[in-house]
C-alpha positions in Angstrom: -3.6 -96.5 -28.9 -2.1 -99.1 -26.5 -2.4 -102.7 -25.7 0.2 -102.6 -22.5 -1.2 -103.9 -19.1 -2.5 -100.0 -18.8 -4.3 -100.3 -21.5 -7.8 -101.6 -19.8 -8.3 -98.1 -18.2 -6.7 -95.8 -19.8 -6.5 -96.8 -23.5 -5.2 -93.6 -25.3 -3.2 -91.0 -24.3 -3.3 -87.4 -26.3 -0.3 -84.5 -26.3 -2.6 -81.5 -25.9 -1.6 -77.4 -26.5 -3.5 -74.5 -26.0 -3.0 -70.9 -25.9 -0.6 -70.1 -29.0 0.6 -73.5 -28.9 -2.8 -74.3 -31.0 -2.0 -72.3 -33.7 -0.7 -74.1 -36.7 2.3 -71.8 -37.6 4.0 -72.7 -34.4 4.2 -76.4 -36.3 6.7 -74.6 -38.0 9.2 -74.0 -35.4 8.8 -77.1 -33.5 8.4 -81.3 -33.8 5.7 -82.9 -31.7 5.3 -86.5 -31.2 4.7 -89.5 -28.4 5.9 -92.9 -27.5 5.6 -95.1 -24.7 2.9 -93.2 -23.0 5.4 -89.8 -23.2 5.1 -87.2 -25.2 7.6 -84.9 -26.3 8.7 -81.8 -28.6 11.7 -80.6 -30.1 12.3 -77.4 -32.0 13.3 -77.3 -35.2 15.5 -74.0 -35.6 17.4 -72.2 -33.4 15.4 -71.8 -29.4 16.3 -68.5 -29.3 14.4 -67.4 -32.7 12.0 -69.6 -31.4 8.1 -67.8 -30.9 7.5 -70.0 -28.0 9.7 -70.4 -24.5 10.3 -74.2 -22.9 8.5 -72.5 -19.9 5.2 -71.0 -22.4 5.4 -75.1 -23.9 5.3 -76.5 -20.1 2.5 -74.2 -19.1 0.8 -74.5 -22.1 0.8 -78.2 -23.2 0.0 -81.5 -21.3 0.1 -85.0 -22.1 -3.1 -86.7 -21.2 -3.8 -90.2 -20.3 -7.7 -90.6 -20.8 -9.8 -92.9 -19.1 -13.4 -92.6 -21.4 -16.4 -92.8 -19.3 -18.4 -94.9 -22.2 -18.0 -96.5 -25.3 -18.5 -93.8 -27.3 -16.2 -91.7 -25.9 -13.4 -94.4 -26.6 -14.9 -94.3 -30.3 -14.5 -91.0 -30.3 -10.8 -91.0 -29.3 -10.1 -93.6 -31.8 -10.6 -90.7 -34.6 -8.5 -88.0 -33.5 -5.7 -86.6 -35.4 -3.2 -84.6 -35.4 -4.0 -80.5 -35.2 -7.6 -81.5 -34.2 -9.1 -79.4 -32.1 -11.1 -80.9 -29.3 -13.4 -80.3 -26.3 -13.2 -82.8 -23.5 -15.6 -82.5 -20.0 -15.0 -84.6 -17.2 -12.6 -84.5 -14.0 -8.9 -85.5 -13.2 -8.6 -88.5 -11.1 -6.0 -90.9 -9.6 -6.1 -94.4 -10.2 -5.5 -97.8 -8.3 -5.3 -101.3 -10.1 -3.7 -104.3 -9.2 -0.7 -105.7 -11.3 0.4 -108.7 -10.4 -0.9 -109.2 -6.8 -0.3 -105.4 -5.7 -2.0 -102.4 -5.4 -0.4 -99.9 -8.0 -1.1 -96.1 -7.9 -1.3 -93.4 -10.3 -1.4 -89.7 -9.4 -2.7 -86.8 -11.5 -0.5 -84.0 -11.9 -2.4 -81.0 -10.6 0.1 -78.3 -11.4 1.1 -76.5 -14.9 4.8 -76.0 -13.5 5.8 -79.7 -13.8 7.7 -82.1 -16.1 8.8 -85.6 -16.4 7.7 -88.6 -14.8 4.4 -87.8 -12.9 3.6 -84.4 -14.6 0.7 -86.1 -16.8 -2.5 -85.4 -16.1 -5.1 -88.3 -15.6 -8.4 -87.2 -17.0 -12.3 -89.0 -16.9 -13.7 -88.1 -19.8 -17.5 -87.9 -20.0 -17.9 -85.5 -23.0 -15.5 -85.1 -26.2 -16.2 -83.1 -29.0 -14.4 -83.1 -32.5 -14.6 -82.6 -35.6 -18.4 -81.2 -35.3 -19.2 -85.0 -33.3 -20.4 -85.1 -29.5 -19.6 -88.2 -28.0 -21.3 -88.9 -24.5 
């Protein structure tokens, strides 16, 4: 959870992975972490021996800025931990907010091949299922 100026509309970011990235065995090869609304990874061992390439990681992972549709979805997001399996239903959105008397626009990424600033997805989450509990 964040307490920056964006927290009113995007209180949480999730580093998500699917495909082989979702397999626990991958964690022995790669360290994952989040800081300052960015998600990062670092290979622990020699890159040429790792089971996944950087291109695969870019295509099968995302830093998702989450806009919860309800207080219940927001509460469910607060209980997520590392390696939790989640299902989220909603839509990708662009966000427009006023900051210091000017309009700031944030656009969601619509491709899996981008990286760096502007490559994050912004997702309006209407339904979350995690740890066997459904939040709407």
